[in-house]
C-alpha positions as a Markdown table, in Angstrom:
| # | Residue | x | y | z |
|---|---|---|---|---|
| 1 | Met | -0.1 | 0.0 | -0.2 |
| 2 | Asn | 1.5 | 3.3 | -1.0 |
| 3 | Ile | 0.4 | 6.3 | 1.2 |
| 4 | Leu | 1.3 | 9.9 | 1.3 |
| 5 | Leu | 1.4 | 12.0 | 4.5 |
| 6 | Ile | 1.5 | 15.9 | 3.9 |
| 7 | Gly | 2.6 | 17.8 | 7.0 |
| 8 | Asp | 0.8 | 21.0 | 6.7 |
| 9 | Ile | -1.0 | 23.0 | 4.0 |
| 10 | Val | -0.7 | 26.5 | 4.7 |
| 11 | Gly | -2.9 | 29.1 | 3.4 |
| 12 | Arg | -4.0 | 29.9 | -0.4 |
| 13 | Pro | -0.6 | 28.9 | -1.9 |
| 14 | Gly | -0.8 | 25.5 | 0.1 |
| 15 | Arg | -4.3 | 24.8 | -1.1 |
| 16 | Glu | -3.3 | 25.6 | -5.1 |
| 17 | Leu | -0.2 | 23.5 | -4.6 |
| 18 | Val | -2.4 | 20.6 | -3.7 |
| 19 | Gln | -5.3 | 21.2 | -6.3 |
| 20 | Arg | -2.6 | 21.5 | -9.2 |
| 21 | Gly | -0.2 | 18.7 | -8.4 |
| 22 | Leu | -1.8 | 16.3 | -6.0 |
| 23 | Arg | -3.8 | 14.1 | -8.7 |
| 24 | Ala | -0.6 | 13.7 | -10.9 |
| 25 | Leu | 1.2 | 12.4 | -7.6 |
| 26 | Ile | -1.2 | 10.0 | -7.0 |
| 27 | Asp | -1.2 | 8.8 | -10.6 |
| 28 | His | 2.6 | 8.7 | -10.7 |
| 29 | His | 3.0 | 6.7 | -7.5 |
| 30 | Gly | 0.0 | 4.7 | -7.4 |
| 31 | Leu | -0.9 | 6.2 | -4.2 |
| 32 | Asp | -3.7 | 4.3 | -2.1 |
| 33 | Leu | -4.1 | 6.8 | 0.5 |
| 34 | Val | -3.6 | 10.6 | 1.1 |
| 35 | Ile | -3.5 | 12.1 | 4.5 |
| 36 | Ala | -3.0 | 15.7 | 5.1 |
| 37 | Asn | -3.1 | 18.2 | 7.9 |
| 38 | Val | -5.2 | 20.9 | 7.1 |
| 39 | Glu | -5.3 | 22.8 | 10.4 |
| 40 | Asn | -3.6 | 25.9 | 9.1 |
| 41 | Ser | -5.5 | 25.9 | 5.2 |
| 42 | Ala | -7.6 | 28.9 | 5.9 |
| 43 | Ala | -5.1 | 31.7 | 5.6 |
| 44 | Gly | -3.0 | 29.9 | 8.5 |
| 45 | Phe | -5.9 | 29.8 | 11.1 |
| 46 | Gly | -7.8 | 26.7 | 10.9 |
| 47 | Val | -10.1 | 25.3 | 8.1 |
| 48 | Thr | -13.7 | 26.0 | 6.7 |
| 49 | Lys | -16.0 | 23.7 | 5.4 |
| 50 | Asp | -15.6 | 24.9 | 1.7 |
| 51 | Ile | -11.8 | 24.7 | 1.9 |
| 52 | Gly | -12.3 | 21.1 | 3.4 |
| 53 | Asp | -14.6 | 20.2 | 0.7 |
| 54 | Thr | -11.8 | 21.6 | -2.0 |
| 55 | Leu | -9.2 | 19.7 | -0.6 |
| 56 | Leu | -11.3 | 16.5 | -0.3 |
| 57 | Glu | -12.1 | 16.8 | -4.1 |
| 58 | Ala | -8.5 | 17.5 | -4.9 |
| 59 | Gly | -7.7 | 13.8 | -3.8 |
| 60 | Ile | -7.2 | 13.9 | -0.1 |
| 61 | Asp | -8.8 | 11.1 | 1.7 |
| 62 | Val | -8.2 | 11.9 | 5.3 |
| 63 | Met | -7.5 | 15.3 | 6.7 |
| 64 | Thr | -5.9 | 15.7 | 10.5 |
| 65 | Ser | -5.7 | 18.7 | 12.6 |
| 66 | Gly | -4.3 | 20.4 | 15.4 |
| 67 | Asn | -4.7 | 23.1 | 18.1 |
| 68 | His | -5.4 | 25.6 | 15.1 |
| 69 | Ile | -8.5 | 23.9 | 14.2 |
| 70 | Trp | -10.1 | 26.2 | 16.9 |
| 71 | Asp | -8.9 | 29.4 | 15.1 |
| 72 | Lys | -11.9 | 29.8 | 12.9 |
| 73 | Lys | -14.5 | 30.2 | 16.0 |
| 74 | Glu | -17.8 | 29.1 | 14.6 |
| 75 | Val | -17.9 | 25.9 | 12.7 |
| 76 | Leu | -20.9 | 24.0 | 11.8 |
| 77 | Glu | -20.7 | 20.1 | 11.6 |
| 78 | Tyr | -21.3 | 18.8 | 8.3 |
| 79 | Ile | -24.8 | 18.0 | 7.4 |
| 80 | Ala | -25.0 | 15.0 | 4.6 |
| 81 | Ala | -27.8 | 15.2 | 1.9 |
| 82 | Gln | -30.9 | 14.1 | 3.3 |
| 83 | Tyr | -33.3 | 11.5 | 1.5 |
| 84 | Leu | -36.8 | 11.5 | 2.3 |
| 85 | Gly | -39.7 | 9.2 | 1.5 |
| 86 | Ala | -43.2 | 10.1 | 0.4 |
| 87 | Thr | -44.6 | 11.0 | 3.6 |
| 88 | Asp | -41.3 | 11.4 | 5.7 |
| 89 | Thr | -40.7 | 14.4 | 7.9 |
| 90 | Leu | -37.3 | 15.7 | 7.9 |
| 91 | Arg | -35.9 | 16.2 | 11.5 |
| 92 | Leu | -32.3 | 16.9 | 12.3 |
| 93 | Val | -30.0 | 19.1 | 14.6 |
| 94 | Ala | -27.5 | 21.2 | 13.4 |
| 95 | Arg | -24.4 | 21.7 | 15.6 |
| 96 | Ala | -21.7 | 24.0 | 15.8 |
| 97 | Ile | -18.9 | 24.4 | 17.6 |
| 98 | Asp | -17.6 | 27.7 | 19.1 |
| 99 | Gly | -13.9 | 28.2 | 20.2 |
| 100 | Asp | -15.2 | 31.1 | 22.9 |
| 101 | Ala | -16.1 | 29.8 | 26.1 |
| 102 | Gly | -19.4 | 30.6 | 27.4 |
| 103 | Ala | -20.6 | 32.0 | 23.9 |
| 104 | Val | -24.1 | 31.3 | 23.0 |
| 105 | Leu | -24.8 | 30.3 | 19.7 |
| 106 | Arg | -27.9 | 31.3 | 17.8 |
| 107 | Tyr | -29.0 | 29.2 | 14.7 |
| 108 | Ser | -31.2 | 30.5 | 11.4 |
| 109 | Leu | -31.8 | 29.5 | 7.9 |
| 110 | Leu | -31.1 | 31.4 | 4.8 |
| 111 | Pro | -32.3 | 31.5 | 1.4 |
| 112 | Pro | -33.2 | 29.6 | -0.7 |
| 113 | Thr | -34.3 | 27.3 | 2.3 |
| 114 | Pro | -38.2 | 26.7 | 1.7 |
| 115 | Ala | -40.1 | 29.1 | 3.8 |
| 116 | Ser | -42.0 | 26.0 | 5.7 |
| 117 | Val | -38.7 | 24.7 | 7.1 |
| 118 | Ala | -38.1 | 25.6 | 10.8 |
| 119 | Ile | -35.5 | 25.7 | 12.9 |
| 120 | Asp | -35.3 | 26.4 | 16.7 |
| 121 | Ser | -32.8 | 29.3 | 17.6 |
| 122 | Val | -31.2 | 27.7 | 20.5 |
| 123 | Ser | -31.0 | 24.2 | 20.0 |
| 124 | Gly | -30.3 | 24.0 | 16.3 |
| 125 | Leu | -33.4 | 21.7 | 15.8 |
| 126 | Ile | -34.7 | 21.5 | 12.2 |
| 127 | Val | -38.0 | 20.3 | 11.5 |
| 128 | Trp | -39.9 | 20.3 | 8.0 |
| 129 | Ser | -43.2 | 18.5 | 6.7 |
| 130 | Pro | -42.5 | 19.2 | 2.7 |
| 131 | Ser | -45.9 | 20.0 | 0.9 |
| 132 | Ser | -46.5 | 17.6 | -2.2 |
| 133 | Ala | -45.9 | 20.6 | -4.2 |
| 134 | Glu | -42.3 | 20.8 | -2.4 |
| 135 | Arg | -41.7 | 17.1 | -2.9 |
| 136 | Gln | -41.7 | 17.6 | -6.6 |
| 137 | Val | -38.0 | 18.7 | -6.9 |
| 138 | Ser | -35.1 | 18.5 | -4.3 |
| 139 | Gln | -34.7 | 21.4 | -1.9 |
| 140 | His | -31.6 | 23.4 | -0.5 |
| 141 | Ile | -31.5 | 24.3 | 2.7 |
| 142 | Val | -29.0 | 26.6 | 4.2 |
| 143 | Val | -28.3 | 26.6 | 8.2 |
| 144 | Ala | -26.6 | 29.5 | 9.8 |
| 145 | Ala | -25.0 | 29.7 | 13.7 |
| 146 | Thr | -23.6 | 33.0 | 14.8 |
| 147 | Asp | -22.4 | 34.0 | 18.5 |
| 148 | Gly | -23.1 | 37.9 | 17.4 |
| 149 | Val | -19.4 | 38.4 | 16.2 |
| 150 | Leu | -18.9 | 35.7 | 13.7 |
| 151 | Ala | -20.8 | 33.4 | 11.8 |
| 152 | Asp | -20.7 | 30.1 | 9.7 |
| 153 | Thr | -23.2 | 28.5 | 7.2 |
| 154 | Gln | -23.6 | 25.0 | 6.2 |
| 155 | Ala | -25.9 | 24.0 | 3.2 |
| 156 | Phe | -27.4 | 20.6 | 2.2 |
| 157 | Asp | -29.8 | 19.0 | -0.2 |
| 158 | Val | -32.9 | 17.2 | 0.7 |
| 159 | Phe | -33.9 | 14.8 | -2.1 |
| 160 | Phe | -37.5 | 12.9 | -2.1 |
| 161 | Leu | -37.7 | 8.9 | -3.1 |
| 162 | Ser | -41.1 | 8.4 | -5.2 |
| 163 | Thr | -42.0 | 5.6 | -3.1 |
| 164 | Glu | -42.3 | 4.1 | 0.1 |
| 165 | Lys | -40.3 | 0.8 | -1.4 |
| 166 | Pro | -37.5 | -0.1 | 0.0 |
| 167 | Val | -34.4 | 1.7 | -1.4 |
| 168 | Phe | -32.8 | -1.8 | -2.5 |
| 169 | Gly | -36.1 | -2.3 | -5.0 |
| 170 | Arg | -37.4 | -5.5 | -3.3 |
| 171 | Glu | -39.0 | -6.4 | 0.0 |
| 172 | Leu | -36.5 | -8.8 | 2.2 |
| 173 | Pro | -38.2 | -12.0 | 3.3 |
| 174 | Ala | -39.6 | -12.4 | 6.7 |
| 175 | Leu | -36.8 | -14.3 | 9.3 |
| 176 | Lys | -37.8 | -16.3 | 12.0 |
| 177 | Val | -35.2 | -16.9 | 14.9 |
| 178 | Leu | -35.2 | -20.2 | 16.2 |
| 179 | Pro | -32.9 | -21.6 | 19.4 |
| 180 | Asp | -29.6 | -23.0 | 18.7 |
| 181 | Pro | -30.4 | -27.0 | 19.5 |
| 182 | Trp | -26.4 | -27.5 | 19.4 |
| 183 | Ala | -26.1 | -24.8 | 22.0 |
| 184 | Asp | -24.3 | -25.5 | 25.5 |
| 185 | Lys | -27.8 | -26.3 | 27.5 |
| 186 | Ala | -25.8 | -25.5 | 30.7 |
| 187 | His | -25.2 | -21.9 | 29.6 |
| 188 | Pro | -28.5 | -20.9 | 27.7 |
| 189 | Glu | -27.2 | -17.5 | 27.6 |
| 190 | Arg | -24.6 | -18.5 | 25.2 |
| 191 | Arg | -27.0 | -20.0 | 22.7 |
| 192 | Ala | -26.7 | -18.6 | 19.2 |
| 193 | Pro | -30.0 | -17.7 | 17.1 |
| 194 | Gln | -30.6 | -19.4 | 13.8 |
| 195 | Val | -32.4 | -17.8 | 11.0 |
| 196 | Gln | -35.2 | -19.6 | 9.0 |
| 197 | Ser | -36.6 | -18.0 | 6.2 |
């Protein structure tokens, strides 16, 4: 296995070097894994989501950090794309990290978030029961967190599945669990269940 370790990516010059040359290094050396320290990638002070996404797209597989990760005071945790069934309600909590001890974070939603999406400004709880019209196309939600001085945003998409059928396209057979007749009778807790279809 060929692994590349990048000690530190500092600011724009470091990011641009990675974007220009990393793919060629991966191809030339047949690299299987690229690990990089990104704690100084945002102008030498921490990392932002956009910069992290750009570095991942450039070919980095694992990002590490250190004490400078906290230099960007408000960092909203990554929110993955959400997939809702025909009648599902979106319910998730946006979480942010603030490097200032005792600072109070407030959450809000920004355009183009649908007006019917609600967020609790203190807890970050997002709740949304999309209308049938809103379910016709994917929706883009933008969450903001601020301590009154600095702010961060995180965007994610919501996609709608057209049916309640399983994602894998077929129903799984019902299974019946039977006791293992070969289990140690003196120790019934060690008995392994058998599956019968």
